[in-house]
C-alpha positions in Angstrom: 115.4 98.2 151.8 112.0 97.8 150.1 112.3 96.0 146.7 110.9 99.1 144.6 114.3 100.6 146.1 116.4 98.1 145.6 115.0 97.2 141.8 116.0 101.3 141.6 119.5 100.8 142.1 119.6 98.1 139.9 119.8 99.6 136.6 120.0 98.0 133.2 122.3 97.9 130.6 122.8 98.4 127.0 125.3 95.5 125.7 125.8 96.6 122.0 126.8 93.7 119.5 127.2 95.1 116.6 127.6 98.5 114.2 128.3 102.1 116.0 129.7 100.9 118.8 129.4 96.8 118.9 131.3 95.6 122.1 130.2 98.7 124.3 127.9 97.9 127.5 126.7 101.5 128.5 124.7 101.1 131.9 121.4 103.3 132.1 121.8 105.6 134.9 118.1 107.8 134.5 114.7 107.2 133.5 115.1 108.7 130.6 117.9 107.6 127.6 117.7 109.1 124.5 119.4 108.0 120.9 120.4 109.4 118.4 122.3 111.1 115.7 122.6 114.4 118.0 125.7 115.3 119.4 123.4 115.8 122.5 122.0 112.6 122.8 122.4 110.0 125.6 124.1 107.5 123.5 125.2 109.2 120.3 125.2 106.2 116.6 126.9 109.0 114.2 125.5 108.0 111.3 123.3 109.6 108.5 121.0 106.4 108.7 120.1 107.8 112.5 117.7 110.2 112.9 118.6 113.1 115.4 116.2 111.8 117.9 115.7 107.9 116.7 114.3 106.1 119.6 114.2 106.6 124.1 114.9 104.0 126.4 112.3 105.1 129.7 111.5 103.9 132.3 107.8 104.2 134.2 107.3 102.9 137.8 110.1 100.5 137.4 109.4 98.9 134.0 111.5 99.4 130.8 110.0 100.7 127.4 111.3 101.4 124.3 109.5 104.0 121.8 110.4 104.7 118.2 110.9 108.4 118.2 109.3 108.9 114.5 112.9 107.4 112.8 113.0 107.4 108.9 114.2 104.3 109.2 112.7 102.5 112.3 114.1 100.6 115.6 113.2 96.7 115.2 112.8 94.5 118.5 113.6 91.1 118.3 113.7 91.2 113.9 110.1 93.5 114.4 109.7 96.7 113.4 108.0 99.2 116.3 105.2 101.5 115.6 106.8 104.8 116.0 105.5 106.9 119.1 104.2 103.4 120.6 106.2 102.6 124.7 106.9 98.4 123.8 108.1 96.9 126.8 111.7 96.0 127.4 112.6 93.0 129.1 116.1 90.9 129.4 118.0 89.6 126.6 115.8 91.4 123.9 117.3 92.4 120.9 117.2 96.2 119.5 118.4 97.2 115.8 118.3 101.2 115.6 117.9 101.1 111.9 120.4 99.1 110.2 123.7 100.7 111.5 123.4 99.4 115.6 122.1 96.4 117.7 122.0 95.9 121.1 120.8 93.6 123.5 118.5 95.0 126.2 120.3 93.4 129.8 117.9 93.4 132.8 119.4 92.4 136.3 116.0 92.7 137.8 114.5 90.7 134.8 112.5 88.0 136.7 110.6 90.2 139.3 109.9 92.5 136.3 108.6 89.7 134.2 106.5 87.7 137.0 104.5 91.0 138.1 103.9 91.8 134.4 102.9 88.7 133.8 100.1 89.0 136.7 99.4 92.7 136.2 98.7 92.1 132.5 94.0 91.0 132.2 94.9 90.1 128.7 97.8 88.0 126.8 101.3 88.8 127.6 104.2 87.6 125.4 107.7 86.7 126.6 109.6 87.2 122.7 113.3 86.4 123.5 111.3 82.7 124.5 108.5 83.2 121.8 106.4 82.0 124.3 103.0 83.0 125.5 100.7 84.3 128.9 97.6 84.7 129.6 98.6 85.5 132.9 100.6 82.8 134.7 99.2 80.5 132.1 101.6 79.5 129.0 100.2 78.8 125.8 101.5 75.1 126.1 102.3 73.9 122.4 103.8 77.4 121.5 102.9 79.6 118.4 105.0 78.7 115.7 107.7 81.3 114.0 105.0 82.4 111.7 102.3 82.8 114.3 103.9 84.6 116.7 105.7 87.0 114.4 102.4 87.8 113.4 101.0 88.2 117.2 103.6 89.9 118.2 103.8 92.3 115.1 99.9 93.0 115.7 100.7 93.6 119.6 103.0 96.0 118.3 100.9 98.5 116.9 99.2 99.3 120.0 95.9 98.9 118.7 96.7 100.3 115.3 94.8 98.7 112.1 97.8 96.5 110.3 97.2 96.7 106.9 97.2 93.4 105.1 100.1 94.9 102.6 101.8 95.4 106.3 100.3 92.0 107.4 101.7 90.1 103.9 105.7 92.2 104.1 106.1 90.5 108.4 105.1 87.0 106.9 106.2 86.1 103.8 108.8 89.5 103.0 110.3 88.1 100.4 107.0 88.0 97.8 106.8 91.3 97.3 103.1 91.8 97.0 102.1 88.5 95.8 100.3 87.4 98.7 96.5 87.0 97.9 93.9 88.2 101.1 92.9 84.3 100.9 96.6 83.4 102.6 96.9 86.1 105.3 92.8 85.8 106.5 93.8 81.5 106.6 97.1 83.0 108.8 94.5 85.0 110.9 92.7 82.2 111.4 94.7 79.9 112.2 96.3 82.1 115.4 92.9 83.3 116.4 92.2 79.3 116.6 95.7 79.2 118.9 94.7 82.3 121.2 91.3 80.7 121.9 93.2 78.1 124.3 93.9 80.2 126.4 90.7 83.2 126.5 87.5 81.6 124.3 86.0 84.4 126.0 87.7 86.8 123.9 89.0 87.8 120.1 92.6 89.4 121.0 92.2 90.3 116.4 89.6 91.9 115.1 88.6 92.6 111.6 88.6 95.9 110.4 86.4 96.0 106.8 88.1 97.6 104.0 91.2 98.7 106.8 93.2 95.2 108.0 93.2 93.7 111.3 94.2 95.2 114.2 94.9 93.4 118.2 92.1 93.7 120.7 94.0 94.0 124.3 91.7 92.5 127.2 90.5 94.9 128.9 89.9 93.1 132.2 88.8 89.4 133.6 85.4 88.7 134.0 
């Protein structure tokens, strides 16, 4: 039996840990699983805080992703809100929250294979959000990023190349400040993160400043 066929037989599951369906373990049987309020959803979460089609877990070429289907109250992976409509990789033990009413842990029996191959295929940075590690192919950033630096990097990467405004960055890094964060503090946080990423890849700037708009993550397209 080939490795690919074996992988397809070993489906991941969603272990609901709190809120609606808390305690349920649901194995994903197909390559697409829609989560939402609609009774026809593959996994129904009956709450007015959940959109009719809220999120989708999909498999493409053996790898799993989650997509916020432009929900009103959001999808959060490892405590970071996802950019609507953007595919975000799912890895074993990732924590996902649907709005404020339900949470599950993604459990992947092929975790070792998936994560190793994803690192090898990525031409630039790859992050292990559960362990808060950053990789350039097989090299891990050591010492690891601070908790604040990792949160900022993950938030930028989740934007899928879209610009993240200074206000959005401030909300992620200092949610308690409620609009009281100066641009200088944001610039300092970005500068420190750039410096740490340069330890892995000094030839590429992963964070681009878009004048008058904000910052965005720029993945390396290929090795030189």
